[in-house]
N, C-alpha and C positions, 0 to 999 in steps of 0.2 A: 678421586673415586667418587663414585655413586654410592646415596646415603641408604643404608641397610632399612628395611623394609621390616617392621617389627608385627604390625598387624592384620588380620587379616582384612579390617577396614580400610588401610593402608593399601594394602594390593590390588584391592577392588578400583580403589580410586585409581592407581597406574595404571589399570585395564581398561576401565574408564578412555583414559584420555590416551590410553595405546590405540586403543581400535578404532577411536577418530583419527587418529594419522592415519593409521591403516588404509580409511574409508579414504581420507584423503589423496594417497600415495596409489591407489587403486585406480582413482578417479581420472591419475594426471597419467601413469604408467601403465598398467592393466598387464597385460600378459601379453607373450606373443603368441601370434596363432599355432605358430610349432613347436610350441614349447611346452612341457609336462610339465605338472602340476609344482611350483615351486614354493619354497623355504616361507615367504609371504602367505602365501593358502595357506598352507598348514597350520599358521601361527593364527590367520584370521576362524578356522575349524576348529584351532582350537578352543576357544571363547562363544562357541555356539549351543554350549548347552546350559541352561539356568541352572541346573542341578548340579554343576560342579561347583565345589566352594570357593575357588576362585570367580566365578563368577555372578550375576544377577541377571532379572528378567531382562534389564537396560543395558547392561552389555552387550548379554545373549542375541538381542532383537535388533541393535546396533552391526552385531558382525554379521548375524544372518542376513541382512540388507547388505550389506559389502559383498557377502558370497552371492548373495542371487545374482548382482549386478556383472561380478565376475565369471557365475553360468551362463549369464544372456549374451556376455560378451566370446567365453570361451566355452560353450558348452562339450567339444570333442576334449578337451583337458581335463577339465573339473568333474566329471560325470562317468569317467574311466574307474568306476569303483573296481574292479581287477589290478589298476595299477598300483590303486592306493595299496591293496590288500597286500599282493606279492612282493612290490619295491618298500613300503616303506614300512609297513604293520608286520611283516611276519617276518623281518630279518631280527629284529627285537625282540620277539616272542620265542621264538625256534631256537633249542638247544639239544633237545635229543625229542627222540619220538615219544606220544602219548600209548603208553602199553593195553591201553582203553579199545583205539581208532586203530582201524586198517589205515594205508598211505591215501586213500583217497576219500577218510572222513567220517567211513561206517562205524560202528559196534564190532569190536575184534572178538571173533570166539575164540580164541585164543588163551590157553589160563592166566589171570592177571600177577603181572611181575609187580615188585614192588613198588610203589610209587613216586618216594620221594629220597634223597639220599643228602649228607651233608651238603655239597655243592649245590643243590637246590637253590637252598636259603643262602648264597653267596651274593653279594651284589655283585660279582662281574657276570652271575648266571642271568640276572632279572636288568640289564639296561634300560626295560620298560617301566619300571618300577623305580629306580636309583638317580638315573640321570634322565632319558629322555620321555620322563614322567605326561608328557604331553599327547603321546600317541596312544593313550585311551581313551579319550578325549577323540580323537585323529576315528579309532575305529569304531567308537560308540556312533560316532557321524555317519557314518560308511554305510551301520545297520539302521539309522533310521532313514536314511534315502536309499538304499539301496531298493531295487523296486523286486519280486517276486521271482519273474524269466530271469532274473540272473545268477540267483544264489544257489540256486544247483551249479551253474561252475564255478561260481568262488567256493562252493562249499567244504572243500578241503582246505584251506585256507584264512577260513570264516572260525569251523571249530576247536582246531587246537590254542590259540589264544583266548576265544572266550572260558576253556574249560580251564585253564591257565590262572586266569581270573578270578574264578569261584574257586578255585583251589588254593589259594593264595592264604597266606597265614593271618592276613592283614584284613582286618573288619571292614575296611573303606572300600580296599578291592576285592572282597566277597559279595559285597552290597553290590559298587559295582557292575560285578557280572553278572548279579542276577538281574539288578535294571536293563541291561543288554537284550539279555535272552528275554525279556518281558518285550524287549520294542522286534525282537527276529522271530519267535516263535506265531506269531498271526499272520507272516510273511511267508511260513514255509507250508508249503502241501499238507496236509495228512498223512498223504499213502507215499508223498517224498519221506517224511520221518517213519513210514512203517518200513519203507522197503532199505534202512540204510539203520534199523533198530538203533539209534540213534535216543527215542525217549527214553529207555533205562538207564543211558548213561546221565542221560540229563537230570531224570530223578535220585539216582546216586548220587549224584553231584551236588544238588543244594537239598535233599531232605537235611543232611546233618546240621545245615545252619540254623534248625529249627530248636537245636540242643546249642546254643549260643546263650549262656542265659548268666544272670548274674547269680553266684557270688564270683564266678572265673572270668566273666566277661563284665565291663562295665557295664551299667545302667543304660548309660547313655549311647551306648556305641551296639549294645544287645537291641533296644528298638530300632535305630537305623536300618539293620540287617534283617528283622522279622520284618519290617515294615515294604522289604523288594522280596524277601523268600514266600514269603505269602501268596505274594500275586502271583510269582513265576511260577508254583507251585500249580495253583489253579488255573491258570491258561496252560500249563500243562496236561493236567488232567482235560479240559476242555477239548485241548489238541486230540490227546489217547481216546476219547469219547468220539470224534470226529473221525476216529480210523476204524471204526466201524464194531473194534472189540465189545464183549459181553461186558453187559452191565455190572456183574460180578468184577472186573478184575475193574472198575471206576471205581466202583464201590470200596473196594477194601482200599483202591490207595487215597478217596476221602475221606477214609475211618482210621488210617493210619496219619493223615493230616492231623484232626481232629485228636484223637485218642491221645497220640505218644506227642502229638506238637503243641495244640492249641491248650487240652484240656490238664496235661501234663506240665507244660510248661507254667501255668497259671499255678496251679497246688505246687509246684518246684520254687517259683519266685515267691508268693504269698507268705512263705516259712522259712525266707535266707534272708538274711541283713534287715534293712531299713524298708518297710514300705512303701513311706512315702516316696525316698529314694527310689524304687523299683517302680512307682507308680504308672513313668512311660511304656514301661514293658508291659505290664498288666494290660494298659489299656489297648496296646497294638494286637494284644492277643484277644482280648476281649473283643475287639472289634472285628475278628474272623469266624467269628463261632455259627453267625445269622448268617453269613455269606457261604461258608460248609452246611450248614442248615439247608439252606435251601438251593444247593447242588445236590445235596442227597434227595431231596423232596421225602416222601413216604418213607422211606429206606430208615429216616430220621426215627424212626418208632425203635427200629434195635435198640436205640442209644436213650428213649427217655427214661428208666428205671436207675441208672448214673446219673443223666444227667441234671434233671430237674433238681433231685436233691445237691447235688453241687453246686449248682447255679441260685439255689434259693438260700446257702447256707454263705455262698460265695458275696452274698447282696448283705449280710450283715459285718463285713470287713472293709467292702467300697466304700469308700466318702467322697471323691470326686466324682464331680459331678460328671464327665465324662464317663467314668465308670461305669455310672450309677445309667444312665443312657444307654451303655451298648449294654450292659446288663437286661436292660428292660427290652432291649428290640429283640436280643436272644430268646429271653421268655416265650415274646409275641409269635417269631418265627416258628419254633419248634410245636406251638399250638397250634398253627394255622398249616405245617405239613405233617403233625403228628397228634392230631388231635385223636383218631378212634384210639392212643395207649392213658392218655392223658388224665380219667378218671378217678383211676387210684389216687393223682397227685392233685386232686382241683382244692383242695382244704391248702396245701402246702404252696400253692400257687398263688393263689388267694391273698396268704399271708405275706407272701413276699412282694404281692402290686402294692398291696395297702401299705406296707412300714413302704415302700419306694415312692407312694402318690402324698401321704400324708410327711414326707420329708419334704419332698422341691415344693409343698405350697407354703412353706414359711420361708421360703424365697420367691421374690417379685421376677426374677432374671428370665431371659430368654430358653437357657438351657433348660430350668427349672419346668417353664410352661410346655416345652416337647416331650420332657421328659414326664411329666403328669399329664400329657396326652397320650402319650404310649401307653403308661398306666389303662387309663380309662378304655384304650383302646383294647389291651389286653382280657378287661372283663368283660367288655362286647364279644369278644369270641367265644370267651367261655359260656359266656349267657346262650350264645347262639348253638357252640357246639355240642354243651354237656346232653351224655346222653341219659341222664333222668332229672327232668326237670324239676323235682321235689328236691331232690338233693341238693340240688342248687340254690334253690329259695330255701332251704334249711341253713347255707351256709350263708347267704347273703344277709340272713335275719339272724347271726349267732356273729357276723364282725359288725354289724350296724348297732345292736347292742352295745355291743363292748365300744362301738367310738361311731355315735350320729352322722360326724363330719362325713366319713363312709357313704353317706345314702346318694352323694352327689357321683362319685365316683363309681359305684356302682349300678348308674344309671335308674336309680328307684325314682328319682326325682324327674326324670324323663317318663318313664312307664305311667304316674301318677297323670303325667300332662296327659298321653296318648288317651290313657281311660277315659280320661273326661271330654275329651274331641271326641 
């Protein structure tokens, strides 16, 4: 009887040995010219993604090398993505039709029916999850490899499995569904998304993922899901913008992601449970703010009144270097995009940047140096963009009088050198 594998490390060791044997088998026997994709090829495909917990970069690299050789010698079989989707993926996912979709994968205009029943949570209704769980890796591989021109033909068999993953109650499969959707969106023509109306369906499926937060969701699971959900929504926003919809629609979408997603998530997470335990979630959320503000551009001025005080107050509770660095980047990006509206907050921003700079200069790590440089950049931007130069000089004088070390951060030493020259 085979020895039971107890740890992920042991499992990866077995996978490493297994993919080596698969390579030797393929080199010796390969596939028959008239043969469809066999079980051996499917097993190789299941190991090609380093993002899966059973794989690593080494295992995935070896599996992809084996697969590349198979593709080279059997291109007719292995590149038949429709065969994969119709004959292998679809039978394991399809149990009933999705009320949100028509038979050809478009958004349904009919009233929504209840999406779940008790049967939906049983093992018998989800063979892809409880028995042939390797099929998710195969589906992910198909989406990574399929070309744009083939997507429309395969659309009716791509969307139902994808939505099934995102809707699943498991955090792992929700994150996996978002990951696959990220791979799919850049390959889909914007006009095709517009024609099918599927953008709204994607949005309604992914947006609830932003609310899987502590304490109802463990921090380590929440951070993994959020790290996939936010980039997915940003790619969806970019795709919707390419459809030439009005700016207001796009900005309303980004507002929703920022306010109810990132800022609401930070406010909630910093007030429940243990702050250190929730640190990974807070870090993921903080990383989204500068990205969203950049996407908004000057529209970010609409949020300055609430956003700057929120971030400046948050600076007092964030202690992790990565959190402080993300916070600094957020302030810098806000200044660059919404500078006409920051005049009332110059003192508040300067105080926050000064605290960050003084804190990072206590240590000599690489992260501390990067954060200190960002804080100095904030002051440089404030100096150049300030509406009232006299008010800025008064602000500098006040802070330097309280802490002379701030002369360097505020660029006063540099100004003296320039004046002498």
